[in-house]
N, CA and C atoms of all chains as a GROMACS GRO file, in nm:
protein
  600
    1MET      N    1  10.391   8.059  11.453
    1MET     CA    2  10.344   8.170  11.371
    1MET      C    3  10.339   8.126  11.224
    2ALA      N    4  10.230   8.162  11.159
    2ALA     CA    5  10.214   8.123  11.018
    2ALA      C    6  10.307   8.205  10.928
    3GLU      N    7  10.370   8.137  10.836
    3GLU     CA    8  10.462   8.206  10.744
    3GLU      C    9  10.430   8.168  10.600
    4LEU      N   10  10.453   8.263  10.511
    4LEU     CA   11  10.428   8.236  10.369
    4LEU      C   12  10.550   8.171  10.306
    5HIS      N   13  10.529   8.055  10.249
    5HIS     CA   14  10.636   7.983  10.178
    5HIS      C   15  10.598   7.976  10.031
    6ASN      N   16  10.693   7.934   9.948
    6ASN     CA   17  10.658   7.921   9.806
    6ASN      C   18  10.744   7.817   9.737
    7THR      N   19  10.690   7.772   9.625
    7THR     CA   20  10.762   7.675   9.541
    7THR      C   21  10.791   7.740   9.406
    8LEU      N   22  10.813   7.870   9.410
    8LEU     CA   23  10.830   7.946   9.285
    8LEU      C   24  10.948   7.894   9.202
    9LYS      N   25  11.059   7.869   9.268
    9LYS     CA   26  11.178   7.827   9.193
    9LYS      C   27  11.151   7.697   9.117
   10ALA      N   28  11.087   7.603   9.184
   10ALA     CA   29  11.057   7.474   9.120
   10ALA      C   30  10.963   7.493   9.003
   11HIS      N   31  10.857   7.572   9.021
   11HIS     CA   32  10.762   7.596   8.912
   11HIS      C   33  10.829   7.671   8.797
   12ARG      N   34  10.912   7.766   8.831
   12ARG     CA   35  10.980   7.847   8.728
   12ARG      C   36  11.072   7.760   8.643
   13THR      N   37  11.152   7.678   8.708
   13THR     CA   38  11.247   7.595   8.632
   13THR      C   39  11.173   7.486   8.552
   14ASP      N   40  11.062   7.436   8.611
   14ASP     CA   41  10.980   7.337   8.538
   14ASP      C   42  10.930   7.394   8.406
   15LYS      N   43  10.895   7.520   8.409
   15LYS     CA   44  10.838   7.584   8.288
   15LYS      C   45  10.948   7.642   8.198
   16GLY      N   46  11.072   7.624   8.237
   16GLY     CA   47  11.183   7.670   8.154
   16GLY      C   48  11.212   7.819   8.161
   17PHE      N   49  11.167   7.882   8.267
   17PHE     CA   50  11.194   8.025   8.284
   17PHE      C   51  11.322   8.046   8.364
   18THR      N   52  11.398   8.148   8.328
   18THR     CA   53  11.503   8.196   8.418
   18THR      C   54  11.439   8.305   8.503
   19GLN      N   55  11.511   8.350   8.607
   19GLN     CA   56  11.456   8.460   8.688
   19GLN      C   57  11.433   8.583   8.600
   20ALA      N   58  11.529   8.607   8.510
   20ALA     CA   59  11.520   8.725   8.424
   20ALA      C   60  11.402   8.714   8.326
   21SER      N   61  11.381   8.596   8.270
   21SER     CA   62  11.272   8.584   8.172
   21SER      C   63  11.135   8.590   8.241
   22LEU      N   64  11.126   8.534   8.362
   22LEU     CA   65  10.999   8.544   8.435
   22LEU      C   66  10.973   8.690   8.475
   23ALA      N   67  11.080   8.757   8.517
   23ALA     CA   68  11.067   8.899   8.554
   23ALA      C   69  11.017   8.979   8.434
   24GLU      N   70  11.074   8.951   8.319
   24GLU     CA   71  11.033   9.019   8.195
   24GLU      C   72  10.885   8.990   8.165
   25ALA      N   73  10.845   8.864   8.186
   25ALA     CA   74  10.707   8.824   8.155
   25ALA      C   75  10.605   8.894   8.244
   26VAL      N   76  10.641   8.917   8.370
   26VAL     CA   77  10.544   8.980   8.461
   26VAL      C   78  10.571   9.129   8.483
   27GLY      N   79  10.679   9.180   8.423
   27GLY     CA   80  10.706   9.324   8.428
   27GLY      C   81  10.761   9.373   8.560
   28VAL      N   82  10.850   9.293   8.620
   28VAL     CA   83  10.919   9.338   8.741
   28VAL      C   84  11.069   9.316   8.724
   29SER      N   85  11.147   9.357   8.822
   29SER     CA   86  11.291   9.338   8.814
   29SER      C   87  11.326   9.193   8.850
   30ARG      N   88  11.442   9.149   8.802
   30ARG     CA   89  11.488   9.013   8.833
   30ARG      C   90  11.503   8.997   8.985
   31LYS      N   91  11.544   9.105   9.049
   31LYS     CA   92  11.564   9.100   9.193
   31LYS      C   93  11.434   9.071   9.268
   32SER      N   94  11.324   9.120   9.216
   32SER     CA   95  11.194   9.091   9.280
   32SER      C   96  11.169   8.942   9.280
   33ILE      N   97  11.193   8.876   9.165
   33ILE     CA   98  11.171   8.732   9.156
   33ILE      C   99  11.267   8.660   9.253
   34ASN      N  100  11.390   8.704   9.252
   34ASN     CA  101  11.490   8.643   9.340
   34ASN      C  102  11.452   8.656   9.487
   35THR      N  103  11.408   8.775   9.527
   35THR     CA  104  11.375   8.796   9.669
   35THR      C  105  11.246   8.724   9.708
   36ILE      N  106  11.156   8.704   9.610
   36ILE     CA  107  11.034   8.625   9.640
   36ILE      C  108  11.075   8.479   9.662
   37GLU      N  109  11.159   8.428   9.574
   37GLU     CA  110  11.203   8.288   9.586
   37GLU      C  111  11.275   8.264   9.719
   38ASN      N  112  11.350   8.363   9.763
   38ASN     CA  113  11.426   8.349   9.888
   38ASN      C  114  11.346   8.393  10.011
   39ARG      N  115  11.219   8.425   9.990
   39ARG     CA  116  11.128   8.465  10.098
   39ARG      C  117  11.175   8.591  10.172
   40VAL      N  118  11.246   8.676  10.100
   40VAL     CA  119  11.286   8.804  10.158
   40VAL      C  120  11.173   8.905  10.137
   41PHE      N  121  11.105   8.891  10.025
   41PHE     CA  122  11.001   8.985   9.986
   41PHE      C  123  10.870   8.910   9.962
   42THR      N  124  10.761   8.960  10.022
   42THR     CA  125  10.628   8.902  10.000
   42THR      C  126  10.557   8.982   9.893
   43PRO      N  127  10.524   8.920   9.781
   43PRO     CA  128  10.461   8.997   9.673
   43PRO      C  129  10.316   9.035   9.705
   44SER      N  130  10.267   9.135   9.636
   44SER     CA  131  10.126   9.171   9.650
   44SER      C  132  10.040   9.063   9.585
   45THR      N  133   9.911   9.069   9.613
   45THR     CA  134   9.817   8.974   9.551
   45THR      C  135   9.824   8.985   9.399
   46LEU      N  136   9.832   9.107   9.351
   46LEU     CA  137   9.836   9.130   9.205
   46LEU      C  138   9.958   9.063   9.143
   47LEU      N  139  10.074   9.085   9.204
   47LEU     CA  140  10.197   9.026   9.149
   47LEU      C  141  10.194   8.873   9.161
   48ALA      N  142  10.141   8.823   9.271
   48ALA     CA  143  10.131   8.677   9.288
   48ALA      C  144  10.043   8.617   9.178
   49LEU      N  145   9.933   8.686   9.148
   49LEU     CA  146   9.843   8.638   9.041
   49LEU      C  147   9.911   8.646   8.904
   50GLN      N  148   9.988   8.752   8.881
   50GLN     CA  149  10.058   8.767   8.753
   50GLN      C  150  10.164   8.658   8.736
   51ILE      N  151  10.233   8.626   8.845
   51ILE     CA  152  10.335   8.520   8.839
   51ILE      C  153  10.267   8.386   8.810
   52ALA      N  154  10.158   8.360   8.881
   52ALA     CA  155  10.085   8.234   8.860
   52ALA      C  156  10.035   8.225   8.716
   53HIS      N  157   9.987   8.335   8.663
   53HIS     CA  158   9.938   8.338   8.525
   53HIS      C  159  10.052   8.309   8.427
   54ALA      N  160  10.166   8.372   8.451
   54ALA     CA  161  10.282   8.350   8.361
   54ALA      C  162  10.329   8.204   8.367
   55LEU      N  163  10.314   8.142   8.483
   55LEU     CA  164  10.359   8.003   8.498
   55LEU      C  165  10.246   7.903   8.472
   56ASP      N  166  10.132   7.958   8.431
   56ASP     CA  167  10.016   7.876   8.394
   56ASP      C  168   9.975   7.780   8.508
   57CYS      N  169   9.964   7.836   8.627
   57CYS     CA  170   9.918   7.755   8.740
   57CYS      C  171   9.842   7.845   8.837
   58SER      N  172   9.796   7.786   8.946
   58SER     CA  173   9.721   7.863   9.045
   58SER      C  174   9.816   7.926   9.147
   59VAL      N  175   9.774   8.035   9.206
   59VAL     CA  176   9.853   8.099   9.312
   59VAL      C  177   9.878   7.998   9.425
   60HIS      N  178   9.777   7.914   9.450
   60HIS     CA  179   9.789   7.815   9.558
   60HIS      C  180   9.893   7.708   9.527
   61ASP      N  181   9.923   7.689   9.399
   61ASP     CA  182  10.028   7.592   9.363
   61ASP      C  183  10.166   7.647   9.400
   62ILE      N  184  10.178   7.778   9.400
   62ILE     CA  185  10.309   7.842   9.424
   62ILE      C  186  10.325   7.886   9.570
   63PHE      N  187  10.222   7.950   9.622
   63PHE     CA  188  10.232   8.006   9.758
   63PHE      C  189  10.146   7.925   9.856
   64TYR      N  190  10.201   7.902   9.973
   64TYR     CA  191  10.125   7.831  10.076
   64TYR      C  192  10.169   7.879  10.215
   65VAL      N  193  10.080   7.864  10.308
   65VAL     CA  194  10.108   7.907  10.446
   65VAL      C  195  10.151   7.786  10.527
   66LYS      N  196  10.256   7.806  10.603
   66LYS     CA  197  10.309   7.698  10.686
   66LYS      C  198  10.316   7.745  10.830
   67ASP      N  199  10.263   7.665  10.919
   67ASP     CA  200  10.272   7.698  11.063
   67ASP      C  201  10.403   7.646  11.118
   68ASP      N  202  10.484   7.738  11.172
   68ASP     CA  203  10.613   7.697  11.229
   68ASP      C  204  10.601   7.674  11.379
   69MET      N  205  11.893   9.958   7.731
   69MET     CA  206  11.912   9.955   7.876
   69MET      C  207  11.805   9.866   7.940
   70ASN      N  208  11.846   9.776   8.028
   70ASN     CA  209  11.747   9.691   8.094
   70ASN      C  210  11.720   9.740   8.238
   71ALA      N  211  11.624   9.673   8.303
   71ALA     CA  212  11.581   9.715   8.437
   71ALA      C  213  11.695   9.704   8.538
   72GLU      N  214  11.779   9.602   8.517
   72GLU     CA  215  11.892   9.581   8.609
   72GLU      C  216  11.988   9.700   8.606
   73THR      N  217  12.018   9.745   8.484
   73THR     CA  218  12.109   9.860   8.468
   73THR      C  219  12.047   9.985   8.530
   74LEU      N  220  11.920  10.002   8.506
   74LEU     CA  221  11.850  10.119   8.561
   74LEU      C  222  11.854  10.116   8.715
   75SER      N  223  11.837   9.998   8.772
   75SER     CA  224  11.842   9.985   8.919
   75SER      C  225  11.982  10.018   8.970
   76LYS      N  226  12.084   9.974   8.893
   76LYS     CA  227  12.222  10.002   8.936
   76LYS      C  228  12.251  10.152   8.928
   77ILE      N  229  12.202  10.216   8.823
   77ILE     CA  230  12.220  10.361   8.810
   77ILE      C  231  12.155  10.431   8.930
   78ARG      N  232  12.036  10.384   8.966
   78ARG     CA  233  11.965  10.444   9.080
   78ARG      C  234  12.045  10.432   9.209
   79ILE      N  235  12.102  10.315   9.232
   79ILE     CA  236  12.181  10.294   9.354
   79ILE      C  237  12.303  10.387   9.354
   80VAL      N  238  12.369  10.396   9.238
   80VAL     CA  239  12.491  10.479   9.230
   80VAL      C  240  12.458  10.626   9.254
   81VAL      N  241  12.354  10.678   9.188
   81VAL     CA  242  12.324  10.820   9.203
   81VAL      C  243  12.267  10.852   9.343
   82PHE      N  244  12.186  10.762   9.396
   82PHE     CA  245  12.137  10.781   9.534
   82PHE      C  246  12.256  10.777   9.631
   83GLY      N  247  12.345  10.682   9.609
   83GLY     CA  248  12.461  10.667   9.697
   83GLY      C  249  12.550  10.791   9.693
   84LEU      N  250  12.577  10.840   9.571
   84LEU     CA  251  12.665  10.957   9.558
   84LEU      C  252  12.601  11.082   9.619
   85ALA      N  253  12.475  11.105   9.585
   85ALA     CA  254  12.406  11.224   9.639
   85ALA      C  255  12.394  11.214   9.792
   86GLY      N  256  12.365  11.093   9.839
   86GLY     CA  257  12.354  11.072   9.984
   86GLY      C  258  12.487  11.096  10.055
   87LEU      N  259  12.594  11.050   9.993
   87LEU     CA  260  12.726  11.068  10.053
   87LEU      C  261  12.768  11.215  10.055
   88VAL      N  262  12.734  11.288   9.949
   88VAL     CA  263  12.767  11.432   9.945
   88VAL      C  264  12.694  11.502  10.061
   89CYS      N  265  12.564  11.472  10.076
   89CYS     CA  266  12.485  11.534  10.183
   89CYS      C  267  12.537  11.494  10.322
   90ALA      N  268  12.566  11.363  10.337
   90ALA     CA  269  12.614  11.315  10.467
   90ALA      C  270  12.751  11.376  10.499
   91SER      N  271  12.837  11.388  10.396
   91SER     CA  272  12.969  11.449  10.418
   91SER      C  273  12.955  11.594  10.463
   92TYR      N  274  12.862  11.664  10.397
   92TYR     CA  275  12.840  11.805  10.434
   92TYR      C  276  12.799  11.815  10.581
   93SER      N  277  12.707  11.726  10.620
   93SER     CA  278  12.657  11.727  10.757
   93SER      C  279  12.767  11.697  10.858
   94VAL      N  280  12.843  11.592  10.831
   94VAL     CA  281  12.949  11.551  10.925
   94VAL      C  282  13.059  11.658  10.933
   95LEU      N  283  13.099  11.712  10.816
   95LEU     CA  284  13.204  11.814  10.815
   95LEU      C  285  13.158  11.943  10.881
   96ALA      N  286  13.028  11.975  10.864
   96ALA     CA  287  12.974  12.095  10.930
   96ALA      C  288  12.982  12.078  11.082
   97LEU      N  289  12.945  11.958  11.128
   97LEU     CA  290  12.950  11.930  11.271
   97LEU      C  291  13.094  11.933  11.324
   98MET      N  292  13.182  11.865  11.252
   98MET     CA  293  13.322  11.855  11.298
   98MET      C  294  13.391  11.990  11.301
   99GLY      N  295  13.360  12.076  11.201
   99GLY     CA  296  13.427  12.206  11.195
   99GLY      C  297  13.347  12.316  11.261
  100ASN      N  298  13.224  12.281  11.311
  100ASN     CA  299  13.133  12.381  11.366
  100ASN      C  300  13.118  12.500  11.274
  101THR      N  301  13.091  12.468  11.147
  101THR     CA  302  13.072  12.573  11.047
  101THR      C  303  12.954  12.535  10.958
  102PRO      N  304  12.872  12.634  10.922
  102PRO     CA  305  12.760  12.601  10.833
  102PRO      C  306  12.803  12.584  10.688
  103ARG      N  307  12.929  12.615  10.658
  103ARG     CA  308  12.977  12.604  10.520
  103ARG      C  309  13.107  12.524  10.514
  104PRO      N  310  13.101  12.393  10.536
  104PRO     CA  311  13.225  12.315  10.528
  104PRO      C  312  13.280  12.310  10.386
  105PHE      N  313  13.191  12.309  10.288
  105PHE     CA  314  13.228  12.328  10.146
  105PHE      C  315  13.110  12.395  10.078
  106SER      N  316  13.118  12.414   9.948
  106SER     CA  317  13.015  12.492   9.879
  106SER      C  318  12.874  12.445   9.917
  107PRO      N  319  12.790  12.535   9.968
  107PRO     CA  320  12.655  12.494  10.010
  107PRO      C  321  12.565  12.455   9.892
  108TRP      N  322  12.610  12.482   9.771
  108TRP     CA  323  12.531  12.443   9.654
  108TRP      C  324  12.546  12.293   9.625
  109LEU      N  325  12.656  12.236   9.669
  109LEU     CA  326  12.685  12.097   9.629
  109LEU      C  327  12.580  11.994   9.673
  110PRO      N  328  12.532  11.995   9.800
  110PRO     CA  329  12.431  11.895   9.837
  110PRO      C  330  12.305  11.905   9.751
  111GLY      N  331  12.256  12.026   9.734
  111GLY     CA  332  12.136  12.044   9.652
  111GLY      C  333  12.160  12.007   9.508
  112ALA      N  334  12.278  12.050   9.456
  112ALA     CA  335  12.310  12.021   9.315
  112ALA      C  336  12.325  11.870   9.293
  113SER      N  337  12.382  11.801   9.392
  113SER     CA  338  12.400  11.655   9.376
  113SER      C  339  12.264  11.585   9.377
  114GLY      N  340  12.172  11.634   9.460
  114GLY     CA  341  12.037  11.578   9.463
  114GLY      C  342  11.964  11.602   9.332
  115PHE      N  343  11.979  11.725   9.280
  115PHE     CA  344  11.916  11.758   9.153
  115PHE      C  345  11.976  11.675   9.040
  116ALA      N  346  12.109  11.662   9.041
  116ALA     CA  347  12.177  11.582   8.938
  116ALA      C  348  12.133  11.436   8.945
  117ALA      N  349  12.116  11.385   9.067
  117ALA     CA  350  12.072  11.246   9.082
  117ALA      C  351  11.934  11.227   9.021
  118GLY      N  352  11.845  11.320   9.050
  118GLY     CA  353  11.710  11.313   8.993
  118GLY      C  354  11.712  11.321   8.842
  119LEU      N  355  11.797  11.411   8.790
  119LEU     CA  356  11.807  11.430   8.645
  119LEU      C  357  11.862  11.304   8.576
  120VAL      N  358  11.966  11.246   8.634
  120VAL     CA  359  12.026  11.124   8.576
  120VAL      C  360  11.923  11.012   8.576
  121MET      N  361  11.849  10.997   8.688
  121MET     CA  362  11.749  10.890   8.695
  121MET      C  363  11.637  10.913   8.595
  122TRP      N  364  11.596  11.036   8.582
  122TRP     CA  365  11.487  11.069   8.490
  122TRP      C  366  11.530  11.043   8.345
  123LEU      N  367  11.651  11.090   8.309
  123LEU     CA  368  11.700  11.070   8.173
  123LEU      C  369  11.721  10.922   8.143
  124SER      N  370  11.771  10.848   8.242
  124SER     CA  371  11.791  10.704   8.224
  124SER      C  372  11.657  10.634   8.201
  125ALA      N  373  11.558  10.673   8.280
  125ALA     CA  374  11.426  10.611   8.267
  125ALA      C  375  11.364  10.645   8.132
  126ILE      N  376  11.383  10.768   8.087
  126ILE     CA  377  11.330  10.809   7.956
  126ILE      C  378  11.396  10.728   7.845
  127SER      N  379  11.529  10.714   7.853
  127SER     CA  380  11.600  10.643   7.746
  127SER      C  381  11.570  10.492   7.750
  128ALA      N  382  11.538  10.439   7.868
  128ALA     CA  383  11.508  10.296   7.878
  128ALA      C  384  11.368  10.263   7.828
  129GLY      N  385  11.278  10.359   7.833
  129GLY     CA  386  11.140  10.336   7.790
  129GLY      C  387  11.050  10.304   7.908
  130PRO      N  388  10.918  10.323   7.890
  130PRO     CA  389  10.826  10.308   8.003
  130PRO      C  390  10.819  10.167   8.061
  131ARG      N  391  10.830  10.063   7.975
  131ARG     CA  392  10.818   9.926   8.028
  131ARG      C  393  10.937   9.893   8.119
  132VAL      N  394  11.057   9.924   8.071
  132VAL     CA  395  11.177   9.895   8.151
  132VAL      C  396  11.180   9.983   8.276
  133ALA      N  397  11.140  10.108   8.262
  133ALA     CA  398  11.136  10.198   8.378
  133ALA      C  399  11.038  10.144   8.482
  134GLY      N  400  10.925  10.091   8.435
  134GLY     CA  401  10.826  10.032   8.525
  134GLY      C  402  10.880   9.908   8.595
  135MET      N  403  10.958   9.828   8.521
  135MET     CA  404  11.017   9.708   8.582
  135MET      C  405  11.118   9.746   8.690
  136ALA      N  406  11.193   9.853   8.664
  136ALA     CA  407  11.293   9.896   8.763
  136ALA      C  408  11.227   9.962   8.884
  137HIS      N  409  11.110  10.020   8.862
  137HIS     CA  410  11.038  10.083   8.972
  137HIS      C  411  10.917   9.996   9.009
  138ASP      N  412  10.943   9.870   9.029
  138ASP     CA  413  10.836   9.775   9.062
  138ASP      C  414  10.802   9.781   9.211
  139GLU      N  415  10.717   9.688   9.256
  139GLU     CA  416  10.671   9.699   9.395
  139GLU      C  417  10.782   9.673   9.497
  140LEU      N  418  10.884   9.597   9.461
  140LEU     CA  419  10.996   9.579   9.554
  140LEU      C  420  11.065   9.713   9.578
  141PHE      N  421  11.084   9.790   9.470
  141PHE     CA  422  11.145   9.923   9.485
  141PHE      C  423  11.061  10.009   9.578
  142TRP      N  424  10.929  10.012   9.558
  142TRP     CA  425  10.844  10.099   9.640
  142TRP      C  426  10.839  10.053   9.785
  143VAL      N  427  10.846   9.922   9.808
  143VAL     CA  428  10.849   9.872   9.945
  143VAL      C  429  10.979   9.918  10.013
  144GLU      N  430  11.091   9.900   9.944
  144GLU     CA  431  11.220   9.938  10.003
  144GLU      C  432  11.230  10.090  10.020
  145TRP      N  433  11.180  10.165   9.922
  145TRP     CA  434  11.182  10.311   9.931
  145TRP      C  435  11.093  10.356  10.048
  146GLY      N  436  10.979  10.291  10.063
  146GLY     CA  437  10.889  10.323  10.174
  146GLY      C  438  10.955  10.299  10.309
  147GLN      N  439  11.030  10.188  10.320
  147GLN     CA  440  11.100  10.159  10.445
  147GLN      C  441  11.208  10.264  10.471
  148ALA      N  442  11.277  10.305  10.364
  148ALA     CA  443  11.384  10.405  10.377
  148ALA      C  444  11.325  10.539  10.422
  149VAL      N  445  11.212  10.576  10.365
  149VAL     CA  446  11.147  10.703  10.401
  149VAL      C  447  11.096  10.698  10.545
  150LYS      N  448  11.041  10.584  10.584
  150LYS     CA  449  10.992  10.567  10.722
  150LYS      C  450  11.107  10.586  10.822
  151PHE      N  451  11.219  10.521  10.793
  151PHE     CA  452  11.336  10.535  10.880
  151PHE      C  453  11.380  10.681  10.885
  152SER      N  454  11.385  10.744  10.767
  152SER     CA  455  11.434  10.882  10.759
  152SER      C  456  11.345  10.980  10.834
  153TYR      N  457  11.216  10.951  10.833
  153TYR     CA  458  11.121  11.038  10.906
  153TYR      C  459  11.159  11.042  11.054
  154TRP      N  460  11.175  10.924  11.114
  154TRP     CA  461  11.206  10.920  11.258
  154TRP      C  462  11.349  10.967  11.284
  155PHE      N  463  11.439  10.938  11.191
  155PHE     CA  464  11.577  10.986  11.205
  155PHE      C  465  11.579  11.139  11.207
  156SER      N  466  11.505  11.200  11.115
  156SER     CA  467  11.503  11.346  11.105
  156SER      C  468  11.440  11.408  11.229
  157ILE      N  469  11.335  11.344  11.281
  157ILE     CA  470  11.272  11.396  11.404
  157ILE      C  471  11.369  11.384  11.522
  158ALA      N  472  11.442  11.273  11.526
  158ALA     CA  473  11.537  11.251  11.636
  158ALA      C  474  11.651  11.353  11.634
  159LEU      N  475  11.677  11.412  11.517
  159LEU     CA  476  11.785  11.511  11.509
  159LEU      C  477  11.753  11.636  11.592
  160TYR      N  478  11.624  11.669  11.604
  160TYR     CA  479  11.587  11.792  11.676
  160TYR      C  480  11.631  11.790  11.823
  161PRO      N  481  11.589  11.690  11.902
  161PRO     CA  482  11.637  11.689  12.041
  161PRO      C  483  11.789  11.672  12.050
  162LEU      N  484  11.845  11.592  11.959
  162LEU     CA  485  11.990  11.570  11.962
  162LEU      C  486  12.067  11.701  11.940
  163PHE      N  487  12.026  11.773  11.837
  163PHE     CA  488  12.096  11.900  11.810
  163PHE      C  489  12.060  12.006  11.913
  164GLY      N  490  11.941  11.992  11.972
  164GLY     CA  491  11.904  12.084  12.080
  164GLY      C  492  12.001  12.070  12.197
  165ILE      N  493  12.038  11.945  12.226
  165ILE     CA  494  12.135  11.918  12.334
  165ILE      C  495  12.272  11.977  12.297
  166PHE      N  496  12.313  11.952  12.171
  166PHE     CA  497  12.444  12.004  12.125
  166PHE      C  498  12.450  12.157  12.140
  167MET      N  499  12.338  12.223  12.104
  167MET     CA  500  12.336  12.370  12.111
  167MET      C  501  12.331  12.415  12.256
  168ALA      N  502  12.252  12.342  12.339
  168ALA     CA  503  12.241  12.379  12.481
  168ALA      C  504  12.376  12.368  12.550
  169LEU      N  505  12.455  12.270  12.508
  169LEU     CA  506  12.587  12.253  12.567
  169LEU      C  507  12.691  12.348  12.508
  170GLY      N  508  12.647  12.422  12.405
  170GLY     CA  509  12.735  12.520  12.343
  170GLY      C  510  12.838  12.459  12.250
  171TRP      N  511  12.812  12.335  12.206
  171TRP     CA  512  12.908  12.269  12.117
  171TRP      C  513  12.900  12.323  11.975
  172ILE      N  514  12.779  12.358  11.932
  172ILE     CA  515  12.764  12.407  11.795
  172ILE      C  516  12.674  12.528  11.790
  173GLU      N  517  12.692  12.606  11.684
  173GLU     CA  518  12.611  12.726  11.662
  173GLU      C  519  12.478  12.686  11.597
  174PRO      N  520  12.373  12.767  11.618
  174PRO     CA  521  12.245  12.736  11.552
  174PRO      C  522  12.257  12.727  11.399
  175SER      N  523  12.339  12.813  11.339
  175SER     CA  524  12.353  12.809  11.192
  175SER      C  525  12.416  12.677  11.147
  176THR      N  526  12.509  12.626  11.227
  176THR     CA  527  12.571  12.496  11.196
  176THR      C  528  12.468  12.385  11.208
  177SER      N  529  12.382  12.397  11.313
  177SER     CA  530  12.278  12.296  11.334
  177SER      C  531  12.186  12.286  11.214
  178ILE      N  532  12.144  12.402  11.163
  178ILE     CA  533  12.051  12.402  11.050
  178ILE      C  534  12.116  12.334  10.929
  179ALA      N  535  12.242  12.369  10.904
  179ALA     CA  536  12.311  12.310  10.788
  179ALA      C  537  12.331  12.159  10.806
  180ALA      N  538  12.373  12.119  10.925
  180ALA     CA  539  12.402  11.977  10.949
  180ALA      C  540  12.274  11.894  10.952
  181MET      N  541  12.170  11.948  11.017
  181MET     CA  542  12.044  11.873  11.025
  181MET      C  543  11.979  11.861  10.888
  182GLY      N  544  11.980  11.970  10.814
  182GLY     CA  545  11.916  11.970  10.682
  182GLY      C  546  11.980  11.870  10.588
  183THR      N  547  12.112  11.869  10.584
  183THR     CA  548  12.179  11.778  10.492
  183THR      C  549  12.174  11.633  10.543
  184ALA      N  550  12.173  11.615  10.675
  184ALA     CA  551  12.161  11.478  10.730
  184ALA      C  552  12.023  11.422  10.696
  185ALA      N  553  11.921  11.508  10.709
  185ALA     CA  554  11.784  11.464  10.677
  185ALA      C  555  11.773  11.432  10.528
  186GLY      N  556  11.844  11.507  10.446
  186GLY     CA  557  11.842  11.481  10.301
  186GLY      C  558  11.915  11.353  10.265
  187ALA      N  559  12.023  11.327  10.335
  187ALA     CA  560  12.105  11.208  10.305
  187ALA      C  561  12.035  11.080  10.350
  188ALA      N  562  11.957  11.089  10.459
  188ALA     CA  563  11.902  10.969  10.523
  188ALA      C  564  11.822  10.878  10.430
  189PRO      N  565  11.720  10.928  10.356
  189PRO     CA  566  11.643  10.834  10.274
  189PRO      C  567  11.726  10.770  10.162
  190MET      N  568  11.817  10.849  10.104
  190MET     CA  569  11.896  10.796   9.992
  190MET      C  570  11.992  10.687  10.040
  191LEU      N  571  12.062  10.714  10.150
  191LEU     CA  572  12.156  10.614  10.200
  191LEU      C  573  12.083  10.494  10.260
  192ALA      N  574  11.970  10.519  10.327
  192ALA     CA  575  11.893  10.407  10.383
  192ALA      C  576  11.843  10.316  10.271
  193TYR      N  577  11.799  10.377  10.161
  193TYR     CA  578  11.753  10.296  10.048
  193TYR      C  579  11.866  10.211   9.993
  194CYS      N  580  11.984  10.272   9.978
  194CYS     CA  581  12.100  10.196   9.924
  194CYS      C  582  12.131  10.078  10.015
  195ILE      N  583  12.131  10.100  10.145
  195ILE     CA  584  12.164   9.991  10.239
  195ILE      C  585  12.058   9.881  10.231
  196LEU      N  586  11.930   9.920  10.231
  196LEU     CA  587  11.822   9.821  10.223
  196LEU      C  588  11.830   9.741  10.094
  197ASN      N  589  11.857   9.811   9.985
  197ASN     CA  590  11.861   9.745   9.855
  197ASN      C  591  11.979   9.650   9.844
  198LEU      N  592  12.093   9.692   9.895
  198LEU     CA  593  12.212   9.606   9.886
  198LEU      C  594  12.202   9.486   9.980
  199ARG      N  595  12.124   9.499  10.086
  199ARG     CA  596  12.107   9.388  10.181
  199ARG      C  597  12.007   9.283  10.131
  200SER      N  598  11.911   9.325  10.050
  200SER     CA  599  11.804   9.232  10.008
  200SER      C  600  11.849   9.142   9.893
   0.00000   0.00000   0.00000
């Protein structure tokens, strides 16, 4: 079954963001960023685009589908 | 006030109001009485919870309030409401059996079911939020 994975934590730390500062930049709670990184919560397309914009990269750089 | 604090306030007030309602329901069932304690308390606790959340959101400002009520909140709240819907429907046959067996009076059923249905979304949300 295909599952959504992400490299958000790596991109975030590369750009010098903490979870709290990235959350502030995209206007969500720190917990949202945390749960996305831990794959507990799947963000909407809008939030995924906002995160990618804040990290100055493409959504495809952060999110990818993996067949398990 | 930041979004984290606002989220914590929400959990505390939902938890307290939910526990008051759940206590009313359980005590009504255990004592077979529609008035285990003041019947104003469950409603007043729900109203107070709403008021505290509203005042907190106002004092935090629209941006912080928006961050605290982001899509994760709405997803978890939606799951809590979904659970509560089926939980509340399930109470009808359950309490119907209790009444048919003569264990509780209809007036007790109304009090217990109403407060249990009120407690369900608030407590379900707290559990979902604390687990995620």
